[in-house]
LORO-768656 format. One line per 10 residues: for each residue x, z, y of C-alpha. Coordinates in steps of 0.02 Angstrom, whole numbers, plus 50000, padded with zeros to 5 digits. Each point is the difference from the previous one (the first is absolute). Layout:
% residues N
X:Z:Y | ...
//
This chain:
% residues 618
50104:54082:48201 | 50038:49854:49883 | 49816:49957:50003 | 50002:49989:50192 | 50156:49892:49998 | 49919:49881:49877 | 49846:49986:50111 | 50105:49965:50154 | 50101:49869:49906 | 49842:49914:49939
49930:49997:50176 | 50159:49921:50066 | 49995:49867:49864 | 49820:49960:50045 | 50046:49983:50184 | 50147:49888:49958 | 49885:49892:49893 | 49873:49985:50139 | 50138:49957:50126 | 50075:49866:49886
49827:49931:49964 | 49967:49986:50186 | 50166:49912:50026 | 49960:49876:49862 | 49826:49972:50071 | 50070:49973:50174 | 50134:49880:49938 | 49871:49902:49902 | 49888:49988:50152 | 50145:49949:50111
50051:49865:49875 | 49824:49929:49997 | 49980:50000:50188 | 50161:49898:50019 | 49927:49849:49913 | 49813:50031:49990 | 49928:50102:50142 | 50092:49918:50146 | 49905:49837:49989 | 50010:49879:50145
49862:49870:50010 | 50043:49837:50085 | 49844:49900:49958 | 49834:50067:49935 | 49855:49889:49949 | 50073:49855:50096 | 50022:50101:50161 | 50173:50027:50071 | 50058:50175:50039 | 50188:49989:50021
50081:49829:49979 | 50112:49876:50090 | 49966:49813:49988 | 50133:49865:50005 | 49941:49820:50007 | 49816:49962:49987 | 49868:50131:50032 | 49914:50068:49846 | 49814:49971:50024 | 49859:50113:49936
49883:49928:49869 | 49879:50086:49879 | 50092:50165:49991 | 50171:49918:49993 | 50139:49940:50113 | 50041:49816:49972 | 50159:49903:50033 | 50096:49853:49929 | 50156:49899:50038 | 50187:50024:50009
50088:50118:50122 | 49848:50115:50008 | 50018:50185:49960 | 49893:50156:50006 | 50121:50145:50021 | 49951:50180:49964 | 50005:50108:50157 | 50119:50122:49916 | 50155:49974:49895 | 50027:50085:49833
50149:50118:49997 | 50095:50094:49865 | 49916:50081:49851 | 49859:49947:49887 | 49865:49884:50062 | 49851:49897:49948 | 49954:49841:50095 | 49832:49921:49963 | 49911:49844:50061 | 49830:49944:49939
49983:49815:50031 | 49934:49834:49942 | 50079:49827:49993 | 49896:49842:50013 | 50110:49902:49880 | 50164:50005:49906 | 50040:49815:49985 | 50122:49934:50132 | 50002:50167:50089 | 50102:50159:50011
49989:50176:50072 | 50090:50166:49990 | 50007:50184:50042 | 50162:50044:50089 | 50103:50160:49997 | 50154:50002:50110 | 50013:49811:50003 | 49978:49985:49811 | 49856:49908:49919 | 49879:50043:49859
49885:49851:49984 | 49959:49837:49916 | 50051:49820:50017 | 49856:49882:49970 | 50110:49851:49959 | 50047:50085:49837 | 49855:50125:49995 | 50128:50137:49975 | 50013:50176:50066 | 50172:50038:50072
50110:50121:50095 | 50144:49953:50115 | 50093:50061:50152 | 50157:50082:50067 | 49972:50152:49888 | 49900:49922:49857 | 50127:49860:49982 | 49975:49815:49960 | 49827:49942:49951 | 49945:50080:49836
49844:49933:49915 | 49887:50136:49929 | 49870:49902:49904 | 49845:49892:50017 | 49904:50046:50158 | 49839:49933:49922 | 49999:50142:49873 | 49985:50128:50138 | 49924:49912:50151 | 49837:49902:50000
49968:49891:50154 | 49856:50069:50102 | 50002:50170:49912 | 50065:50159:50086 | 50149:50089:49923 | 50118:50144:50041 | 50185:49965:50029 | 50107:50156:49998 | 50182:50053:50012 | 50037:50179:49948
50169:50087:50012 | 50046:50149:49891 | 50179:50054:50023 | 50096:49836:50018 | 49881:49904:49887 | 49880:49876:50076 | 49845:49954:49902 | 49905:49841:50042 | 49817:50001:49948 | 49846:49890:50008
49834:50087:49965 | 50094:50149:49930 | 50104:49898:49876 | 50188:50012:50020 | 50072:49825:50021 | 50181:50053:50025 | 50106:50158:50019 | 50178:50017:50061 | 50122:50107:50096 | 50021:49938:50178
50085:50086:50147 | 49896:49960:50155 | 50045:50036:50180 | 49957:50172:50067 | 49860:49921:50102 | 49909:49847:49933 | 49866:49894:50079 | 49844:49963:49898 | 49912:49835:50027 | 49884:49870:49926
50044:49816:50010 | 49866:49869:49959 | 50128:49859:50012 | 49920:49846:49919 | 49846:50096:49941 | 49841:50058:50082 | 50004:50189:49985 | 49846:50111:50022 | 50049:50182:50023 | 49880:50144:49968
50112:50155:50006 | 50183:50036:50036 | 50078:50173:49990 | 50153:50101:49951 | 50032:50176:49936 | 50168:50081:50030 | 50122:50043:50136 | 49960:49882:50144 | 50106:49971:50154 | 49998:49906:50165
49992:49809:50000 | 50149:49940:50103 | 50061:49827:50048 | 50138:50019:49872 | 49874:50036:49863 | 49886:49858:50056 | 50148:49882:49988 | 50002:50027:49811 | 49834:49910:49984 | 50003:49826:50070
50171:49947:50060 | 49927:49994:50174 | 50151:50102:50049 | 50170:50031:49924 | 50149:50105:50047 | 50050:49901:50153 | 49999:49832:50088 | 50115:49924:50129 | 49927:49957:50171 | 50114:49910:50122
50154:50072:49917 | 49931:50177:49996 | 49953:50092:49840 | 49825:50074:49999 | 49959:50125:49862 | 49820:49965:49962 | 49969:50165:49912 | 50067:50099:50149 | 49935:49904:50148 | 50052:50067:50170
49872:50045:50131 | 49946:49840:50084 | 49984:49894:49842 | 49859:49997:49873 | 49942:49903:49847 | 49809:49997:50009 | 49911:50012:49833 | 49985:49831:49916 | 50083:49902:50140 | 50170:49974:49919
50085:49996:50171 | 50103:50125:50098 | 49935:50010:50179 | 50003:50109:50155 | 49845:50114:50008 | 49923:49893:50137 | 49982:49856:49875 | 49852:50019:49884 | 49936:49881:49868 | 49915:49961:49838
50009:49884:49850 | 49859:49874:50022 | 50029:49901:49840 | 50119:49997:49854 | 50007:49827:49922 | 50025:49985:49812 | 50146:49884:50033 | 50028:49922:50172 | 49926:50002:50174 | 50075:49891:50136
50017:50031:50187 | 49844:50087:50067 | 49937:49938:50168 | 49867:50087:50101 | 49892:50002:50155 | 49856:50088:50085 | 49850:49886:49977 | 49885:49955:50145 | 49876:50130:49935 | 50133:50136:49990
50041:50004:49814 | 50178:50007:49937 | 50030:49848:49889 | 50153:49986:49888 | 50035:49851:49888 | 50138:49978:49871 | 50030:49879:49855 | 49994:50099:49837 | 50062:49938:49831 | 50169:49909:50006
50102:49924:50141 | 49943:49821:50024 | 50177:49935:49977 | 50007:50065:49822 | 49880:49870:49930 | 50002:49821:50064 | 49852:49934:49901 | 49870:50135:49971 | 49909:50126:50109 | 50085:50170:49988
49920:50107:50136 | 49847:50027:50109 | 49986:50044:50182 | 49924:50174:49995 | 49909:50084:50144 | 49993:50185:50043 | 49889:50071:50136 | 49984:50165:50092 | 49852:50046:50108 | 50067:50170:50053
50166:49954:50083 | 50101:50006:49840 | 49941:50167:49931 | 49923:49914:49848 | 50014:49823:49933 | 49888:49889:49893 | 50063:49860:49890 | 50085:49904:49937 | 49883:49853:49999 | 50047:49817:49983
50000:49933:50178 | 49960:49821:49948 | 49996:49903:49838 | 50128:49859:49992 | 50094:49917:49857 | 50177:50034:50062 | 50106:50150:50046 | 50031:50077:50171 | 50153:50060:50094 | 49937:50104:50146
49864:50030:50130 | 50052:49964:50180 | 49857:50060:50111 | 49953:49933:50171 | 49849:50038:50109 | 50016:49882:50150 | 49975:50074:50173 | 49815:50010:50044 | 49945:49960:49821 | 49924:50095:49854
50061:49874:49872 | 50136:50063:49882 | 50129:49871:49947 | 50100:50018:49840 | 50162:49898:50000 | 50127:49985:49861 | 50091:49903:49865 | 49885:49891:49893 | 50091:49970:49834 | 49882:49865:49937
50080:49940:49839 | 50001:49814:50036 | 50059:50023:50181 | 50140:50128:49985 | 50183:49948:49999 | 50115:50103:49890 | 49982:50185:49970 | 49922:50058:50164 | 49983:49861:50129 | 49816:49960:50025
49878:49944:50134 | 49955:50129:50131 | 49815:50021:50035 | 49863:50112:50065 | 49825:50062:49966 | 49881:50090:50117 | 49860:50127:49990 | 49853:50024:50117 | 49926:50151:49908 | 50135:50132:50028
50109:49941:49855 | 49873:50009:49859 | 49996:49814:49966 | 50122:49861:50041 | 49996:49814:50034 | 50089:49870:49896 | 50183:49975:50040 | 50061:49882:50137 | 50177:49938:49967 | 50120:49982:50146
50075:49825:50016 | 50115:50000:50151 | 49992:49836:50097 | 50191:49989:50000 | 50019:50047:49815 | 49834:49973:49906 | 50074:50043:49829 | 50072:50165:50059 | 50025:50126:49859 | 50058:50178:50021
49941:50179:49983 | 49922:50121:50125 | 49959:50184:49983 | 50056:50076:50166 | 49888:50044:50147 | 49956:49860:50121 | 49958:50007:50186 | 49886:49927:50133 | 50069:49974:50175 | 49911:50028:50166
49960:49814:50006 | 49917:50005:49828 | 50144:49918:49906 | 50018:50053:49818 | 50175:50022:49927 | 50038:50030:49817 | 50169:50017:49915 | 50040:49906:49840 | 50160:49973:49903 | 50052:49874:49869
50113:50044:49853 | 50108:49885:49894 | 50029:50088:49834 | 50102:49853:49933 | 50141:50052:50117 | 50122:50136:49946 | 49998:50111:50094 | 49819:49986:50055 | 49970:49904:50161 | 49856:50035:50119
49942:49937:50169 | 49883:50086:50123 | 49863:49906:50097 | 49857:50036:50119 | 49826:49923:49980 | 49913:49981:50169 | 49821:49957:50050 | 49929:49984:50177 | 49821:49962:49943 | 49946:50144:49888
50072:49928:49842 | 49935:49822:50013 | 50173:49923:50017 | 50175:50068:49972 | 50183:49961:50031 | 50153:50072:49914 | 50154:50061:50094 | 50136:50017:50051 | 50009:49826:49919 | 49919:49922:49846
50083:50032:49833 | 50142:50012:49956 | 50055:50061:50173 | 49939:50179:49995 | 50095:50155:50052 | 50132:50082:49891 | 50146:50121:50019 | 50168:49910:49995 | 50107:50056:49854 | 49849:50060:49903
49889:49846:49998 | 49841:50102:50014 | 49864:50063:50116 | 49832:50056:49931 | 49834:50081:50045 | 49988:49979:50189 | 49884:50113:50098 | 49948:49934:50173 | 49927:50121:50127 | 49931:49952:50172
50075:50091:50150 | 49888:49929:50137 | 50035:49866:50131 | 50030:49871:49861 | 50147:50102:49935 | 50017:50023:49813 | 50123:50096:49892 | 50032:49941:49823 | 50083:50123:49882 | 50062:49939:49830
50071:50058:49834 | 50181:49957:49959 | 50130:50057:49872 | 50129:50029:50138 | 49963:50186:50021 | 49893:49994:50158 | 49832:49934:50053 | 50022:49842:50103 | 49896:49942:50149 | 49956:49841:50096
49902:49987:50162 | 49881:49879:50084 | 49953:49996:50184 | 49877:49855:49989 | 49866:50060:49879 | 50099:49954:49845 | 50039:49819:50041 | 50188:50026:50009 | 50110:50141:49939 | 50168:50080:50030
50135:50002:49868 | 49971:50148:49880 | 50122:50145:50017 | 50025:50166:49911 | 49911:50153:50068 | 50079:50174:49989 | 49869:50050:49871 | 50088:50032:49834 | 49902:49925:49856 | 50034:49927:49827
49924:49840:49929 | 49823:50060:50036 | 49859:49953:50118 | 49977:50044:50184 | 49863:50129:50032 | 49966:49980:50186 | 49848:50062:50097 | 49938:50046:50173 | 49953:50178:50042 | 49832:50030:50083
50065:49964:50176 | 50024:49819:49948 | 50178:50002:50065 | 50106:50121:49898 | 50067:49920:49841 | 50022:50099:49840 | 50118:49924:49873 | 49994:50084:49830 | 50160:49964:49907 | 50100:50068:49853
50149:50051:50108 | 50127:49969:49861 | 50090:49852:49925 | 50113:50020:49851 | 50061:49826:49953 | 50086:49885:50126 | 50020:49859:49872 | 49820:49999:49942 | 49923:49827:50024 | 49874:49967:49863
49847:50093:49936 | 50054:50110:49855 | 49875:50134:49949 | 50128:50082:49885 | 50126:50033:50137 | 49975:50188:50014 | 50096:50039:50160 | 49909:49864:50097 | 49828:50044:49934 | 50033:50184:50032
50015:49960:50185 | 49812:49972:49999 | 49960:50180:49951 | 49998:50071:50177 | 49914:49948:50162 | 50047:50045:50179 | 49924:49945:50165 | 50084:49942:50161 | 49907:49973:50164 | 50026:49879:50142
49924:50003:50174 | 50090:49842:50061 | 49926:49868:49884 | 50126:50030:49861 | 50159:49975:50101 | 50055:50180:49966 | 49942:50125:49870 | 49992:50188:49987 | 50093:50101:49870 | 49910:49985:49831
49884:50142:49948 | 49960:50044:49820 | 49824:49958:49937 | 50003:50012:49809 | 50102:49972:49842 | 49963:49974:49817 | 49998:50163:49900 | 49958:49927:49829 | 50160:49989:49900 | 49942:49942:49830
50082:49831:49968 | 49880:49855:49980 | 50034:49829:49926 | 50129:49957:50133 | 50061:50065:50170 | 49882:49883:50092 | 49855:50100:49929 | 50083:50171:50002 | 50041:50013:50184 | 49879:49889:50096
49922:50080:50155 | 50004:49840:50103 | 49875:49873:50071 | 49916:50131:50108 | 49843:49954:50096 | 49923:50094:50146 | 49857:50013:50122 | 49958:50134:50129 | 49827:50077:50017 | 49953:50144:50116
50181:50049:50028 | 50041:50003:49814 | 50126:49884:49919 | 49933:49941:49833 | 50142:49939:49889 | 49977:49909:49835 | 50127:49955:49867 | 50016:49953:49818 | 50110:50137:49929 | 50101:49945:49848
49897:49839:49999 | 49849:50084:49925 | 49945:50150:50105 | 49901:49956:50157 | 50028:50142:50124 | 49915:50040:50165 | 50100:50108:50121 | 49944:50070:50167 | 50095:50073:50147 | 49944:50037:50177
50078:49875:50119 | 50069:50141:50109 | 50091:50071:49848 | 50093:49838:49973 | 50118:50050:50141 | 50043:50167:49919 | 50047:49938:49827 | 50178:50053:49957 | 50151:49895:50045 | 50143:49994:49875
50091:50144:50084 | 49841:50103:50004 | 49968:49954:49819 | 50177:50052:49955 | 49977:50167:50089 | 49846:50036:49893 | 50106:49990:49843 | 50128:50130:50053
//
């Protein structure tokens, strides 16, 4: 009997051992699958599988994806969640000097700064910038290497080619975006993957990456939570704007520093041509050339763009491209400020001139300077759209600024030609008797638009809080006294266009004004500059005498502070043309990002009013 009991007991012990062994084996397998077997591949051999791009497109090249420049990100199509993980990117950098790049986890950076040739980590979780050593000891320009971040428990290990560069305990968010940022470097990516517990990539998670979105912005006095957008509002990838779904768009170009007002047209051969000065604003340097007029071209109605290319080689800077194709002509004219060093007066006032092209905008003539017969030494600045009347008269706005006066003083004028630019006069009178708003001493950036039957509407920028308007009934020879329109607008330009019927006027305006005592240009005045971060449109069917209720078009969604509010918020200086029932809108976002937006003309009438916008947010 004792013998049988001993046998039964031994059998039970064996069964318990096998059961425990199975449990241990299962636990070990489960532990390994958590960080090893659930691999998600985002890029393989230079081919994308699951990624989101913000900024420039990453282009294929010799088994890699290639990108360079600031505000460009390749975001993994899944976010990493709780538990252990391993993130790996195999990549190559063309150079280390004067460059910089990083891998990002939840808005934190693991990368290098070429100015000091140092590896570093920084971010909301990693803390202030911490240098980790000489990048040259681990990274060789032109040679592929593996960058990895591995989490075990709460410890993060940062590795290059299997060598641990840094370890530390960091508490990340429960869901973290993973991204690669070339920044000032040219990055060539072979493979990009992650092992671990992956989760859905949401707008909130994407916002960790690039500061394209933050918690909320204020639009016309209403708070909009960008991470929880209501139905009827979207932030398209890489656009940096909040828009209704009917507005689509893309980033055409991201300048290294500055791009001025883009101006555009459909060429006689059907191409879309956009031109913008890129470099510095011409008023920043009075003696040396600081920018070039750059051309961008699309042959597929804005789906893709080529450029930039230098439009014409000259030895002085440019301000803007004001296009005109005269009725019945295939010649493209290019008007604008000509800040020739020896001819300019003060910071901005310069001759106004024009070039022309007879080959669809590929090459341009030498400049012809405008010397009005009643004011041959006229100096000013022009960057707003011009117009041609039914009689063939050309009208171009220009204003003069006196920066020696405190506050700044400006006067608005109209340049007029009846003979295709051969001779000109300046109105309403020669200098110094231009238009200005009493009590403010300013009126800038006039935009004339022909209404037919020799009638013309001139809309102008003022610091008073509204766009102002003057009218002519005799083809621009004489003008009414300027008065305020009902269109609410800060110290910013008019953006006035005809719809395709040639009669309905569309005035794009900022629809907010936050400083009633603002008189001078002050780029550091945050409340005033913030007024430029949103754009609405009002319509008129009676030549601008009355206007419809404003409808929301777009607003800035990039909240990272730049060098001053003038840069941070700018969404102004919009340009527009209509082609095949589609409104094509162009702007320089934050004075560096050239954007192309499109909306069907019929959808313009269904954009939300303020009350409809407010109802979305409830």
